[in-house]
N, C-alpha and C positions, 0 to 999 in steps of 0.2 A: 686621861682618855682611855676608855675601855674598848676592846674588841668584843663584838656581840655575835654570838652563835644563835641561830634561829632555825627551828623546824616547824613545819605545819602539816596538818592532815585534815581532809574533809571526806566523809563518806556517807552513803545513803542510810546506813543502819540496817537493821534486820527486819523492819516492819513496813516502812514507808515505800511508796512507789517512785518517788523522785526526791532529789536533793535540792531543797530551797535555800540552803546556806551558801554563803560566799565568804571569802576572806581577802585581806589586803595586806601586802608586805612591801613597803617602800616602792610602790608603783606596780607591783605584780598582783594580779588577782586571777580568779578562775574565769576565764573568758567564755568558756563553754559550760553552761549550767548542767548539761547532761553528763559531764565527765567528773568522776570522783578523782581527787588528787591525793596521792599517798606519798608522804615523806618529802615535801618541798623543803629545800634547804637554802638559806640565805646567809652568806658570810661576807658580804660586801661591807665596806666602810662608807658611812654617810655622815654628813654634818648633823643631820637629825633623822630620827627613825620613827616611822609611823606603822603601827600594827593595828588591824581592826578585824572584827568578826561581825557579820550581819546575818541574822536568822530571818529569812523571809516567811511571810504568811499570806495565804490567799488561795482561792480555788484555781483549778487548771494550772497554768504556768505563771500565774500572777506573782506568787511569792518569790520565785526565782528571778523574775523581772525586777521586783522591788529591791532585792538584795544586790542585784547587778547594778541597778541605778546608783545605789549608795556607794559601791566601791568605784564605779566609773567616775562619779562626781568627786569622790575623795582624791582621785589622781590629779584633778585640777589644782588641788591645794597642797600637793606634795612639797613644793618649794616655798610654801608660806610657813609662818610661825603659827602652828595650830593653837597655841595659847591665845592668840589674838583673833584667829579666824574660825574657831570651832562653831560659833553660833551662825556665822555666815554660811559655812558649809552645811550645817544641819538644815537650815531653812531652805537653802538651794536644793538639796537632795529631796527634802520633803515636798517642795513645790513641784519638782519633776515627777515624783511618784503620784501626787494628787492629779497632775495633768494626765498621767497615764491612766488613772482610774476613770477619769471623765471620758477619755477616748474609748475605754472599754465598757462604756455604758453604765458607769457607776459601780461596777463590781469592786468590792473593797479588797484591798491588799495592803501590805506594809512590810516593814522589816525592823528588827532591833538594830542597835549599834553599840558595840563596845570597842573603844579606841584607846590605845596606849601610845603615848608620845614620849620619846626619850631625846633629850637635848641638854648639852652643857652639864653632864653629870647628874641630871635629875630626870625622874620619870613622872609623867602626869597621866591621869586616868579620867576618861569621859564616857558616859554611857546613857543610852535611852533604851528602855525595855529591860529584859531579864538576861541578856547575854552578860557574862561576867568577866572580871579581871581579878586575878589573885597575885599576891606578892609573897615570895618564899625567900627566907633568909635563915640559914643556920638552924634548920629543923623547925622553924616556926612559919606558919602560913596565915595570911590575913586576906580578907576580901576587900579590894579597893573600891569596887563598883557597888552600887546600891540598886537592888531589884525594883523596877517600876511595876509592881504587881499588887493585886488585891490582898494577897497573903501577907506581903510586906507591910502594907497599910494596917492590916489587922494586928500584926505583931507590934507595931508602934502604938496601937491603941490598947494593947494588953489583952487582946481577944484570942491570940494564938501564941504558942511558944515556937521556937525555931524548929524543934523536933516535930511538932504537930504540923507545921507549915510544909514540911517536906512531902507529905502525902495529902494535904488538904486540896479540895476541888478548886480552890481559887489560886493555887500556886502558879498557874500558867495564864491567868487572866491579867492581861497587861493594862496598866493605867496610862502608859505613854509608849509610843512607838513612832517611827517615821511612817507617814501615810495618814496623817490626821489633817483635815482641812483647817485653815487658820481660824474660821469662825466657830469651830468646835473646841479648840484648845490651843494655847500657846505652848509649844514644846520647850521644856526646860531640862537640858541634860544635867545629870548628876556629875559634879566635878569633885574629885578626891583631893586631899592634900598631897603635895608633891613628895616624892621619895628621893633622898640622896642615895644614889646607887653605890654599891660596893662590889668588890670581886666576889664571884660565885652567886650573886643574887639571881633569882629567876622570877619570871612573870609568865602567867598563863592568861591568854585571852581565849574565850571559848563560848560556844552556844550551850543552851540548856540540855542538848543531847548528851553532854558530858555530865553536868551537875545534877540532872535528874536521875542518872543511872549510877553515879559514883559519888560517895560521900566526900565531904571535905577531908575527913581523916584519912580515907583511902587515897585521895589525891596526894596529900602531904606525905604519906608513907612511900608512895612511888617516887616522888621528887627527892626523897631522902636516900634513895639507892646510890651507893658510892660507885665511882669509876664508870659512870654511864653518861654518854653524851645526849644532846637534846633529841636526836633521832631515836635512840634507844628508849628514852623516857617517854616520848610521845607515842611510840608504838605500844608501850605497856599501858598507857592511859587508854588508848583506843581498844586494846584487848579487854580491859576492865569493863568498858561499856558493853562489849559483845557478851562477856560472861554474864552480865546482869540484864541482858535482853535487848539493848540498843533499840529502844522503841521509837527513837526520833533520829533525824539527821545529826551527825556528830562532826563538829569542827573545832579544832584545837590549834592554837599557835603557842609555842613554848620558846621563850627568849631567855638567854643566859649571858651574864657578864663573865668574860673569860680573860 
């Protein structure tokens, strides 16, 4: 059994007028969408751990509302085995967001979801949209999530390389998200293979406010810094987004096995 150290940060960035992101850490989430959260730390021991990032989208305050719905709904499933209830949760959150859109006269909104679940010495990754989950071990970093974007689809078709996709106009055009009516599409989350966790393993759950501004190689270099706790590492990641322009809201959860 591992102790888990976790730090999180969400902030508006340098360009946007509001923060449409939210995050979830074992029942805690940002209850006031107008407030940025710097350096939230969780060191409690749980039977199972749930971490999620939701990147809202939509005009006015609809994006914030959709990401809030996603994390509020997730809290109902905190005591369940997410491996068995992930689809039930996603469909429930999606239905509530769709109902909210109808109440708002049909104005479209939605949110991404990236969810990390840790239980019984294993980590499981689920995502809808382009918020990401990374796994870091001993100097190597891999992406567990799979982007639901037009750019990713073009990569699979051989029409784009990974490097080209970073700046391609379709990189942020989502092919799936929460906030899609059932008659338009059946949402299918991407489910990664499980990871058997080891001491010093780290996981990042983040919005594209990080990954659009900071390359995977830069993220890996920051995580490789020695003698630095999760709070110090997450602040370095946030500063890197600012150095590169922070054009979007930035939300990062960093989880470490200690």
